[in-house]
N, C-alpha and C positions, 0 to 999 in steps of 0.2 A: 504493500500500500504506500509506503514511504517513497519507494522508487517511482511509483506511478504519479504521485503528487509532484515529485521533483521534475519528471519529464513534462508534465503539463505546464509547470511554471516556466521551464526553459523554452518550450514551444511558444507559449503565449508571449513571452518577452520578445522573441525573434519576430513574431508576427506583428506586434505593435511597433517595433522599430522599423519594420518595412513600411507600415502605414505612415509613420512619421516622415520617412524619407521621400514619400510621394506627395507631401504637402509642403506649403511654404513654411520656412523656419520661424516666421513670426506668428504662426497660428497657435496662440496660447492655449486655446481650448484643447487642441490635440496634445500639446505638451502636458497639460494638466491631467488628461485622461491616462497618458502613459505613466506619469508619476504615481497616480493612484493605483493603477493595475499592477505594475511591476514592484511598486513599493520600495523598500530599502535595499533592493538588490543592485541598484545602479552604483557604479563607482563614482568617485568625485569628478573625474573628467567627464564621464557620461552626463552627470547632473548639470555640469556647467555648459557643455556643448548643446544639450537639449533644452536649456533654459528652465530647468526644474529645480535648480539648486535653491534650497530654502523651503521648498514645498514638502520636504521630507525631513525627519530627524537627522541629526548630524552623523550618527553611526551607520556604517555600511554593513549590511547583513548578507552573508553568502546564502546560496540556495539551501545549503544544508541547515544553516541557522534558522532560516524562515520555516522550513519543514519541521524542524525540532520544536519551534515555538508553537506552531499549529497543532502538532500532535500532542504536546504536553497539555494544551487546553482541551483537546479532543478527549483524551483519556481521563480527564477530571470529571467528565459528565457521567451521570449514573445510568442513563437509559438511551435507547436508540433514537427516540423522538427528539430528545435534546441534542444529541449528536448530529442528527439530520438538520435541525434548525441552525446549529452552529455552522455546519459546512455551507449551508445556503447563505448564511450571513457574511461569509468571507468576502464576497464580492464588494461589499461596501463597509468593511469593518474599520477602516482608518478614520481617525479623528482628523477632520479636514481643517488645517490651519497652516500657518507659516512658521517655520523654524529658522531662527537666525542665531548662529553661534558666534561667540566672541572671536573665533578664528576667521570669521568673515568681516572683521573690523576693516573698514576702508572700502567695503563693497556692499554695505547695507542697502543703499538705494537700488543697486542692481538686483538684489534679491526681492525687494518690494515690487520691482517691475516684473518679476516672474509670476506674481499672483494674477490669475486670469481676469479678475474684475478690475476695471479701470476707475470706476466711480465708487470709492470707499468713503463712507462718512463716519463710521464708528469702529474703533479698534479697542479691544480689550487685550492688555499685554501683561505678562507675568514673567518673572525669572525663576519661579517655582521654589523660592527659598523657604517660605513658611506657609505650609498648606495643612489644613485639616486639624491642626493641633498635632499633626504627625511630623511637622517640621519640614526639612529640606527634601523635596521629592525631585528636584532637578527637572529633567525633561519630561518626566512622568506627569508634570503639572499642566500639560496642555489641556486636560479635561476642564480646567477652571475657566479659561477664556471661552472655550467652546460652549460650556454650559451657561455662562453669563450671557453670551450673545443670543443663545437660544431663548433665554428669558426676555431679552430685549424684544424679540419677535412675539413670543407667546403672551406676554403680559402687557405690552404697550403697542405692539403692532409695527415695530421698526422693520422695514423691508430687509429680509435676510441677505439680499444681494449687496446691500450697503455695508455689511458687517465683515470684519476681518479679525480672527483670533490669532494672536502671535505669542510664541514662546521664545524668550531670549535665553539661550543656553550659555551660561558662563561657567558651567561646571556644577559640581555638587560636593558638599562636605559630608554627605551621608555615606559612610563606608560600606554599609550593607548594600546600598544601591550600586556603588562603584564596583563591587565584586559580583553583582548579579549578571549572569551571562545573557539575560534577556533585556538588560537596560539599553534604552534607545538613544541616550544622550552622550555627550562628551565624557570620556573617562579621565577626569581631572578634577582637582580641588577648585573651588570657586575663586575666580579672579576678583580682586578687590582694589580699592584705591584709585589711582589716577587712570589706569587702563579701563577700569569699569566705568568711571565717570565719563571718559571720552567716548566709550561705546554707546552709552545711553544718550549722550549729546548728539552723536552721529545718527542714532536711531530717530530721535525727535526731529532733527533737521531733515532727514530723508523722508519722513512721513509728510512733512509740509511740502517738500519739493515734489513728491510723487502725487499727493492727493489734495494738497491745498491747506491753507491756514485754518479753514473751517472744519477740519477733521477732528472729531472727538477722540481723545485717548484716555481710556480708563485704566489706571494702574491697579493691579490686583495681586495680592499675596506676595508682596515684597517683604523682606525682613524689616523689623522695626527701624533699624539704623538707616536703611535706605528709604523706607516709606515716607517718613516725614521730610527727609532731605529732598527727595525728588518732588514731592508735592510743593514744598516751599519754593523750590528752584524754578518749577515750570508753570505753576498755576496762573501767573500773570503774563507769561510769554507765549503760552500755547492754550488751546482749548482742552483742558485736562482736569481730571479729578481723581481722587483715590476713594474707592467705595469702602474699603476697610476702615478708613478714618471718617469720611464724610457721610457715606450712605448709611452705615451703621448708626452713627450719631443722630442722623435725621430721624430714623425709625424710632430710636429710643426716646428722643425728646418729644416726638409726636405722641408716644404712649404716655409720657409724663404729663403732657398738656391735657390729654384726654382724661387722665386720672384725676386731675384737679377739678374736673366737673363733678366728680363724686365726693372728693374730700372738701371742696368748697374753699380751699386755701389758695391764695394767689401764688404764682410761680416764685416770686421774689421773697415769700415768707416761709419757704421750705428750707430744710437743711438736708444735704445730699451726702451720703457716704458711699464710696466706690470700693468694691473688692476687685483689685486689678488696676494696673496703670499702663497698659500697653496701648496699641494703636486705637482700638475701639473705645476704651475707657477715656483716653485723653481726648479723642474726637468728640465724644458725648459731652465731656466737661467743658470743652471749648465752646460748643454750640449752646450749652446751657448758660455759659457766661455771657455770650452774645445776646441770648434771649432775655436774661435778667437786666442787662444794660438797656435793652429796648423798653423794659418795664420801669425804667427810671433809676436803677441802682448805678452807682459808680463801679468801676472795675474792682477797686479794693473792697467795696461792700459786697459785691457779688462773689468775689474769691473767698470771703469768709463763710460763705454758705456751702462750699464744696470741700470735702475731706476725702483724701485718697489713701488707700492701703494697698501696698504691694507685698511681695514675698518676704520683705524685710520689716514689715510693720507699717505704721503710720508714716506718711511722707512728711518729714519735717526738715527744717533748715539745719545744716551741719550735723546730719544724722551720723552717729558713730559707725553704724554698719554700712554707710555709703549707699551707692546705687541710685542716687538722685540725679538722673540724666537731665539734659537741657530741657527736654519736653516736660518732664515732671516738675522741674524747678518752679515753674509758674504757680503750681498748686502747693508748694511746700510751705508749711506753717511755722511760725515762731511758737513752738510747743515742745514739751519734753517728749522723747520717744515713747511710743506705745506699741507693744509687740504684736498683739492679736486683734483680729476684727471684733471679737466679742467685747474686748476691753474698750475699743474705740466706740462701738455702739452704745455701751453703757455710759460712757463719758459725754459723747456728743449729742446723744438722744436725737438722732435724725428722724425726719418724717419720711424719708425715702432711702432705701438701700438698693444699690445696683451692682450686679456682677456680670461681667461679659468677657467671653473669649470667642463667641460665635453667634451668628443670627440665622444661619441657614444650614440645612442638611438635606440629605437625599430624600428622607421621608417627606420633608416639606415640599420639595420640588415635585415628587411623585403625586402628592396630594393636590398640589396646584394643577398639575397637568391632567389629573383624572377629573377634577372639577370642570376643566375647560374642554373635556374630551369631545363633546358634541360639536364644537366649533373648531377645534384645533387638533384634528386627528393626526396630522403629521408631527405635531410637537410632542406626541406621546413618547416618541423615541429619544427624547432628551437624555443624553448620557451625562450624568452629573454626579461627581463624587462628593463625599462629605466635605463641606466648605465651611471652615470655622474662622471667624474674625479674630484678629490679633488682640492680645492682651496678656496679662499675667497668666501663667499656666493655670488651667482650670483646677479648682479645688472642689471635688465632689462633696456635697454636704456642708459647704462652708457656711451656709445659712443654717446654723444649728437650731435645735429646739429652743434653747435658751435665748438665742438672738431673736427668733420669731416671737417668743413670749414677751421679751423686752420691748420689741417694736409695738406690740399690741398694748403694752402698759403705757408707753409714751404717747400713743396716738389713738384716736378713735377709729381712723381709717388709715392704717399704715400702708405705704406703697412698697411693694416687694417685686423687684425685677430681677429674676434669675435667668439671665440671657445666654448662658454658656451652652454650647452644643458638644456632643450629642446628649441624649437623655442621661447616659451613664456619668456625664461630667457636670450635670446641672447642680447648682448650689442647694436647691431643694426642689421637691416635687410640688405640683399644684395641690395635691392632697395634704401634704405636710403644711404648706403655707396656710391653707384654709383651716386646717385642724388646730394648729397651735396659735392662730390669731382669732379663733372662735368665729370664723367666717366673716371677719371684719376687714381683711386686707384687700387691697387692690393689687391683683397679681398679673404679671406677664412673664412669659418664658421665651427662651430661644427655641427649644424643640417643642413639638406639639404635644399637648396633654389632652386626654379625654375629659369630658365634663365631670365635675366633682359634685357630689351631693353631701351637703352638711346641714344637719338639723332640718331636713325636708326641703331645703332650698338647693336648686341646681345652679352651679356656677360654670360658666364657659370661659376657661382661661384664655387671655389674650396671647397672641404670638408676635413678638417683636421681630419682624422679618424685614430686612432691607430690600427685599423684592418689591415692597410697596413703593420704593423710592427710585432706585437707579434706572429702571426702564423708562419711567416717565421723564426723569431729568434728561436722559439721553434723547428721547424723542423730541422734547421741547427744544433742546440744543440744536438738533439737526434741522427741525422745521423752520425755526425763526433765525437761524444762523447766529447763535450766541458764540462769541469768540473767547470770552473769559467767564468761567463759571464761578461766580462769587459765593461767599458764605451766605449772602442774603438769599440766593436761590435755594439753598438747603433749608434755611430757617423758614422761608415761605412754604416750602414743601412740607415741613413738619407741622406748621400751623394749619395748612390745608388738610393734611391727613387727619389731624385731630378733629377738625370740623366735620369730617365725614363719618365720625362715630355718632350713631343715633342714640336717642334716649332708650330705645329698646335694647341696643347693644350694651349700654351702660347698666341697665337693669339686670342683664344676664351675666355681668362681670367682665364684659369685653372692653378693651381699650383700643382695639383696632377693628376695622370693618371685617366681616367674614371673608375668608380667602376666596370663597366662591364668587365674590364681587370684584376681585382684584383687577380684572381687565377694565371694567368700567371705572374703577377708582383711578387707575393709571391714565385712562383717557381724560377724565375730568381734571386730574392734576396737571396733565400736559396743557390743557386749555388754560388753566389758572396760571401756569408758569409763563405761557405766551403773553398773557395780559401783564404780568409783572415785568417781563423782559422788555416789552415795548414801553411801559411806563417809566422804567429806570434807564432806558437808553442802552440796554444790553443787546437788543436784537438788531441785526443788520439786514434782515430780509425785508425788502420793500417792493411794492406797497404793503403796508400792514393789512392783513386780512380783516375785512369788516365782519365776517361771520366766522369767528375762530373755531366754533364747534364743528361746523361743516368742513372747514379747512383741515382740521386735524383728522377727522374721521375719513375724509377722502384720501388722506396720505397713508393710512394704516394698512398693513398687510392683511390679506384675507386668504384663508385656505380654500375658499369656495372655488370650484372649477369654473374657469372662464370658457365661453363658447369658442370653438375653433372655427366656426362658420362665419365668414365675413358678412358684413351687411350687404344684402342683395336688393336690387331695385330694378324696375322696368323703365324702358324708354317709351315715349309716346309711339303709338303704332305706326304713324306715318313716317317717322324718322328711320325705321328699319326696312322700309319698302324699297325695292330696286326700281 
C-alpha cells in the first residue's frame, strides 16, 4: 500500500509539472494548484522557479516522509469508515496560507507576490511563539490565522477572497517540536533582536507595497515581549491591531459595562483586581483606564481603582521579587508587597475580580458554527485549534471558595470574570461562582458553561469571547477605509456590545448577547463603527454612504449559491427579421 501511494504521488507530480509547462509562467492560479497538490515535496529551487515559494512551509519533505506522515495518521483511526473519510480528505487537507521564513529576509515582497489573490484587504499574521497556553508551536501555529480569518467571514461576512493568513517562521524554542520528524517549520532556535526587528519591518513594508496602505494587519499570538512592542511601533504607521491585547480587552470591558446595569454602580466607582498581568490583562486594564477617564476621572484617580496580581504577588513599586516589566509598571502601586490573590482580595475589597489567559477555544468556535449552520454551511469546516489569550499562566481554581465568599461579603452583587481557557484552567466554574456567592454574583467565563440552577433560579453564564469584537472591527476597517485603528474604536465597540445586552439577557444572568445572534451583532456593530469613523474623521472612503445599513449588508459574504445563468432578454421581433 505504501509503495502504491508513493507511485501515485510521483505520477501526479510529473503530470502537474507538465501542465505547468504548457501554460504561461505568470498564471498564478496554476502555480497555486501545483503547490497545493504536490505539497512539501518541491525542492527550494523548484519552489522559486515555479513561483510557489512561501505558499508552503519552509521544510522540504521527501516522498517517503509524506507517505510516512499519511500512514501514521491513517493507522491512528479505529475503523474503516474513518479511514475512508481521511483518505478522501487528503485532496484538500492543507491549511491554505502563506509561509514566510526568516531565511527569506530580503525577499518578503517576492513571496507576497506568489499569493494568487491580488486584492488582499485583511491579513492575520503570527510567529507562533505563544499559542494555546501551550507556548511556542512555531510553524504549527498556522491554524491560528486560518481560523481567525474564517471567523472574519463566518461572523461578520468579510469576503474570504480578501483575506490572507500568514505564518512568519523565525524558528522555535520548543525542543520537543524541533526533534519531531513531522515538524513542518525551520529546525532552528528563534531569531531575536535586530535581525527579527528588521524582518518584521520588511514584512510590514512589503504588505503596503504589495496590497496598499489600507490593508489591515492583525497581529496574533506573538510572545509578550514582542506583542506590545510591535503594537506600539506600528499602530500609528500602519492599519494594524493586536487582538490578544485589544480584542480581548474590548470583550471584557463590554461585559463589565453590561454588568453595571445589574449592580447599579457607575464604572468609575468600582475597584478592579486582576489575576494575571500578561497581554490580555494589561489590555483590559488599559481600556478600563480609558473608559474611566471618559467618565471624568483623572488618570491617577483611575489607576487607583485597578490592582494587578501576577505570579509574584501584588504588583507594587520596587517589589523585592522583581518582575515588574515596563507594561506592568503603569499599574504598580506604592504599597507593601502582598503575596497571594486571597490576601489582596481581603485587603482591597474589590467589586470586580478578573482573571484571563484566554477568551476562545475550539468548543466555542464549534458552537458558533453549529448555531450558524443553516446559513453558513461551508464555514462548518473551520479548523480551529484551542486559542488562548496571553496573560499570566492560568491558575486553575485561583478563585477559591474563600475568595468567592469574601466577594459576596463585600458586595451585594459581586462581579466575577473567570476568563481563562480551557475549562480545565478556569479560575472557577459557573456552579462554584453561583454557589459560594449564594446566587448573587454577576458571572462571565472564557469557556462555555451550561446553565446553572441555584435555589430554583436558572442562570445562563455569560461568555466573554472576543469573537464578538474583531470580525466587526475588521469589516468596518475594510469598508470605510480606516487607516489607523485607534483605542477609541475599541472603546466604542465595547460600549456598543454592552448596549446590545437586553433586559431579558440580564434577567437570565447574561452579560453578552447569545452566541446565536453573533452574526447580527457583528453586522450592527460594523454599522455603528462606520458612523463613529466618519464622525471622528477616521474613514477615508468617500462619498460617505447615506444608508450605512444597506451599504454594509450589501458588502457581506453570503454562502447562498448564485445563479450561473446570465440575464436573458428578447429583441423586438422586427429587428431579427432578414
